C-alpha positions as semicolon CSV with decimal commas, in nm:
position;residue;x (nm);y (nm);z (nm)
1;X;0,000;-0,011;-0,002
2;X;0,150;0,341;-0,071
3;X;0,205;0,600;0,169
4;X;0,005;0,930;0,124
5;X;0,191;1,252;0,046
6;X;0,002;1,560;0,203
7;X;0,087;1,924;0,213
8;X;-0,075;2,228;0,413
9;X;-0,200;2,498;0,147
10;X;-0,147;2,846;0,305
11;X;-0,469;3,018;0,164
12;X;-0,366;3,356;0,244
13;X;-0,011;3,326;0,143
14;X;-0,108;3,131;-0,178
15;X;0,161;2,853;-0,137
16;X;0,211;2,504;-0,046
17;X;0,406;2,399;0,275
18;X;0,678;2,095;0,247
19;X;0,493;1,760;0,204
20;X;0,475;1,510;0,469
21;X;0,407;1,137;0,437
22;X;0,165;0,924;0,638
23;X;0,050;0,581;0,597
24;X;-0,306;0,692;0,522
25;X;-0,561;0,942;0,560
26;X;-0,661;0,837;0,915
27;X;-0,288;0,845;1,057
28;X;-0,249;1,184;0,911
29;X;-0,568;1,305;1,069
30;X;-0,473;1,143;1,404
31;X;-0,139;1,292;1,385
32;X;-0,287;1,643;1,342
33;X;-0,522;1,596;1,623
34;X;-0,212;1,505;1,848
35;X;-0,061;1,821;1,725
36;X;-0,340;2,040;1,819
37;X;-0,380;1,864;2,158
38;X;-0,007;1,925;2,246
39;X;0,028;2,261;2,420
40;X;0,396;2,295;2,308
41;X;0,249;2,364;1,971
42;X;0,030;2,660;2,061
43;X;0,297;2,929;1,896
44;X;0,301;2,726;1,558
45;X;0,141;2,896;1,270
46;X;-0,069;2,594;1,202
47;X;-0,191;2,628;1,557
48;X;-0,253;3,009;1,570
49;X;-0,372;3,068;1,233
50;X;-0,545;2,726;1,155
51;X;-0,812;2,881;0,957
52;X;-0,565;2,989;0,685
53;X;-0,453;2,637;0,594
54;X;-0,615;2,350;0,407
55;X;-0,457;1,992;0,397
56;X;-0,405;1,835;0,080
57;X;-0,318;1,496;-0,056
58;X;-0,072;1,556;-0,338
59;X;0,067;1,185;-0,421
60;X;0,142;0,835;-0,333
61;X;0,488;0,684;-0,245
62;X;0,547;0,310;-0,284
63;X;0,798;0,198;-0,036
64;X;0,828;-0,146;-0,229
65;X;0,933;0,007;-0,550
66;X;1,054;0,348;-0,429
67;X;0,821;0,527;-0,671
68;X;0,639;0,850;-0,601
69;X;0,353;0,922;-0,795
70;X;0,236;1,289;-0,773
71;X;-0,121;1,408;-0,877
72;X;-0,320;1,721;-0,849
73;X;-0,385;1,831;-0,510
74;X;-0,681;1,666;-0,363
75;X;-0,866;1,845;-0,060
76;X;-0,859;1,644;0,276
77;X;-0,957;1,881;0,533
78;X;-0,974;2,231;0,655
79;X;-0,714;2,262;0,944
80;X;-0,944;2,505;1,161
81;X;-1,204;2,229;1,154
82;X;-0,931;1,932;1,266
83;X;-0,834;2,182;1,520
84;X;-1,173;2,251;1,661
85;X;-1,252;1,848;1,683
86;X;-0,912;1,793;1,848
87;X;-0,976;2,041;2,124
88;X;-1,319;1,937;2,166
89;X;-1,224;1,555;2,202
90;X;-0,967;1,695;2,430
91;X;-1,205;1,856;2,669
92;X;-1,456;1,567;2,668
93;X;-1,149;1,350;2,779
94;X;-1,107;1,571;3,075
95;X;-1,467;1,556;3,151
96;X;-1,542;1,933;3,039
97;X;-1,848;1,996;2,802
98;X;-2,071;1,749;2,609
99;X;-2,004;1,391;2,577
């Protein structure tokens, strides 16, 4: 199975950030959720300005063959929505807010 190559697009700046590889969409979203739950990331631009970023899948990497296959950017998520869901889940884990 290929790894998913993803990148964050800065909507206000009009550019893509460096790509990151994840085994699949679910691990990528889990990684982002963990990022938003970590207090040490509060000053990171992806945290403070999450509404400015969209996540896109831009290719597949096949580890067995070493082949990287790029394709047109495919929208995966808006980072402010991922951030909101992650912070809401964190509050629920602590017994704060609706369950």
